[in-house]
C-alpha positions in Angstrom: 29.6 0.9 -12.7 25.9 -0.4 -14.0 23.4 2.4 -15.2 20.9 1.7 -13.1 22.9 2.5 -9.8 24.6 5.3 -11.6 22.1 7.3 -12.5 18.9 6.5 -9.5 17.4 9.7 -10.4 16.2 9.0 -13.9 15.7 5.1 -13.0 13.1 6.1 -10.0 11.0 8.4 -12.6 11.1 5.9 -15.1 9.7 3.5 -12.6 7.2 6.3 -11.3 5.7 6.4 -15.2 5.8 2.6 -15.3 4.0 2.3 -12.0 1.1 4.6 -13.6 0.9 2.6 -16.4 0.7 -0.7 -14.7 -2.6 0.2 -14.3 -3.7 -0.3 -17.6 -2.0 -3.9 -18.0 -5.0 -6.7 -17.0 -2.8 -9.7 -15.3 0.7 -8.3 -14.1 -0.1 -4.7 -13.4 -3.0 -5.8 -11.1 -0.6 -8.3 -9.3 1.8 -5.5 -8.6 -0.9 -3.3 -7.3 -1.6 -6.1 -5.0 1.5 -4.8 -2.5 -0.6 -1.4 -1.7 -3.7 -4.0 -1.1 -1.1 -6.0 1.5 -0.1 -2.5 3.1 -4.2 -1.5 3.4 -5.2 -4.8 4.6 -2.3 -4.8 7.0 -3.4 -1.6 8.3 -6.6 -2.7 9.9 -4.9 -6.3 10.7 -2.9 -4.2 12.7 -4.7 -1.7 14.2 -7.0 -4.2 15.2 -4.2 -6.1 17.3 -2.9 -2.6 18.6 -6.8 -2.3 20.1 -6.5 -6.0 22.0 -9.1 -7.0 19.1 -9.0 -10.4 17.0 -8.7 -10.7 13.4 -10.5 -13.3 12.0 -9.4 -13.4 8.2 -7.4 -11.4 5.5 -8.1 -11.7 1.9 -6.4 -10.8 -1.2 -8.2 -10.8 -4.6 -6.8 -11.1 -8.3 -8.8 -7.9 -8.8 -6.8 -5.9 -5.8 -9.3 -5.3 -3.7 -9.6 -7.4 0.2 -10.7 -7.7 3.0 -10.2 -8.1 6.4 -12.8 -9.5 9.2 -12.0 -8.4 12.9 -13.4 -8.7 16.0 -13.3 -5.6 18.5 -15.1 -3.8 21.6 -16.8 -1.1 21.4 -17.2 1.7 18.9 -14.0 3.5 19.4 -12.4 1.0 18.7 -14.6 -0.1 15.5 -14.4 3.3 13.6 -10.7 3.2 14.4 -9.7 0.1 12.8 -12.2 0.9 9.7 -10.4 4.7 9.3 -6.7 3.2 10.0 -6.3 1.1 6.0 -5.9 4.5 3.5 -3.7 6.6 6.1 -1.3 3.3 6.6 -1.3 3.2 2.6 0.0 6.7 2.9 2.4 6.7 5.6 4.0 3.4 3.9 4.8 5.1 0.9 6.2 8.2 2.7 8.1 5.7 4.8 9.6 4.3 2.0 10.2 7.1 0.2 12.1 8.1 3.1 14.0 5.0 3.3 14.8 5.1 -0.5 15.9 8.7 -0.3 18.3 7.9 2.6 19.7 5.0 0.2 17.8 2.1 2.7 17.2 0.0 -0.2 17.2 -3.2 1.5 15.3 -2.1 4.9 12.4 -1.7 2.2 12.1 -4.9 1.0 12.6 -6.0 4.4 9.8 -4.7 5.8 6.9 -5.8 2.8 8.3 -9.1 3.1 7.8 -9.1 6.8 4.4 -7.6 6.4 3.7 -10.1 3.9 4.7 -13.0 5.9 3.1 -11.6 9.4 -0.1 -11.4 7.7 0.2 -15.1 5.6 0.8 -16.6 9.5 -1.7 -14.4 11.1 -5.0 -14.5 8.8 -4.5 -14.8 5.2 -7.5 -16.9 4.4 -7.9 -17.7 0.1 -6.1 -19.0 -2.6 -5.2 -16.1 -4.5 -4.3 -14.3 -1.5 -1.9 -17.3 -0.1 -0.4 -17.5 -3.8 0.2 -13.9 -4.0 1.6 -13.4 -0.7 3.9 -16.5 -0.9 5.1 -15.5 -5.1 5.6 -12.1 -3.3 8.0 -12.9 -0.4 10.1 -15.6 -2.4 10.4 -13.0 -5.0 11.9 -10.5 -2.6 14.0 -12.9 -0.6 15.7 -13.9 -4.0 16.3 -10.3 -5.1 17.9 -10.0 -1.2 20.0 -12.8 -1.5 21.8 -12.6 -4.6 22.6 -9.1 -3.6 22.4 -7.2 -7.0 22.6 -3.9 -6.0 20.4 -2.4 -9.4 17.8 -5.0 -8.7 17.6 -4.7 -4.8 17.2 -0.7 -6.2 14.7 -1.4 -8.5 12.5 -3.7 -7.2 12.3 -1.1 -3.8 11.7 1.9 -5.7 9.3 0.2 -7.6 7.0 -1.0 -4.7 7.7 2.2 -2.9 6.3 4.0 -6.4 3.5 1.3 -6.8 2.6 2.1 -3.1 2.1 6.0 -3.4 0.1 5.9 -6.9 -2.3 3.4 -5.4 -2.6 5.2 -2.5 -3.4 8.3 -4.2 -5.9 6.1 -7.1 -7.5 3.9 -4.4 -8.5 7.3 -2.4 -9.9 8.6 -5.7 -12.5 5.6 -6.2 -12.9 5.5 -2.8 -14.5 9.0 -3.3 -16.2 8.4 -6.7 -17.7 5.3 -5.1 -19.1 6.9 -2.2 -21.1 9.7 -4.0 -22.4 6.3 -6.8 -22.5 3.7 -4.9 -22.3 4.4 -1.0 -23.5 1.4 0.7 -20.3 -0.4 -2.0 -17.8 2.5 -0.5 -15.8 -0.2 1.6 -14.3 1.2 4.4 -16.5 4.7 4.0 -19.6 2.7 4.3 -18.3 0.7 7.4 -17.5 4.4 8.8 -21.1 5.4 7.9 -22.1 2.4 10.1 -20.7 2.9 13.0 -20.9 7.1 12.8 -23.8 7.7 10.8 -22.0 10.4 9.2 -22.6 9.7 5.5 -19.7 7.8 3.9 -18.3 10.9 1.1 -17.3 13.3 3.9 -15.1 10.2 5.4 -14.0 9.4 2.1 -13.5 13.5 1.3 -10.9 13.1 4.9 -9.3 10.1 4.0 -8.4 11.4 0.7 -7.7 14.7 2.0 -5.1 13.0 4.5 -3.2 10.7 2.0 -2.8 13.8 -0.8 -0.8 15.8 2.4 0.8 13.0 3.3 1.6 12.5 -0.8 2.6 16.2 -0.8 5.1 16.0 1.6 6.2 12.7 0.6 6.9 14.5 -2.8 8.7 17.7 -1.4 10.7 15.8 0.9 11.8 12.3 -1.1 11.2 13.1 -5.2 14.5 13.3 -6.5 15.0 17.3 -8.3 13.8 17.6 -11.4 17.2 19.3 -12.3 19.6 16.7 -11.2 17.4 14.9 -14.8 18.9 18.0 -17.3 
């Protein structure tokens, strides 16, 4: 038996710490953190399609930021689309941790690879975004093809905790920006334009939702600390 597959709880927390430390590594960290950017922008794009709008372009950038340009009829649709990014990231983290907790490691790879493929075909436009999505899909397909249980678990868990941690961090950053630079606070700024409600109010609500879902993820799907002793 491989050490990774026989000690998944220990590996989970090692990967969680690694995910937190990755934010300090300039290039490698930003590459893997872009998986949360993909999920966030996919939230905007898929919500647009669900509301019969049009996705014009999705861009992923090397600094882990992203943009989604859409067309939608009516203010209500525009508000829902602008709201979607952060909640979708938090809910995707919850889903991945649920699948991880129940041993469905391959499902995580299939879901994230499918999102990258759909976004690439649908509307990914910039060169870095195409490079990142292409290498991300190839990496995941190689892991699936070689069917190494340790690699499948490690990458599935790693992606899950990356989305989990970055969903929280990005929501906190949004809140800080909404106070310091309300005109540059991304989704919160857009929501202010549509509703006239201050950006910091939206940022507080988005952070609150993210923390609530993250709390549910922790209490339900994080391995018990007792199992590590």
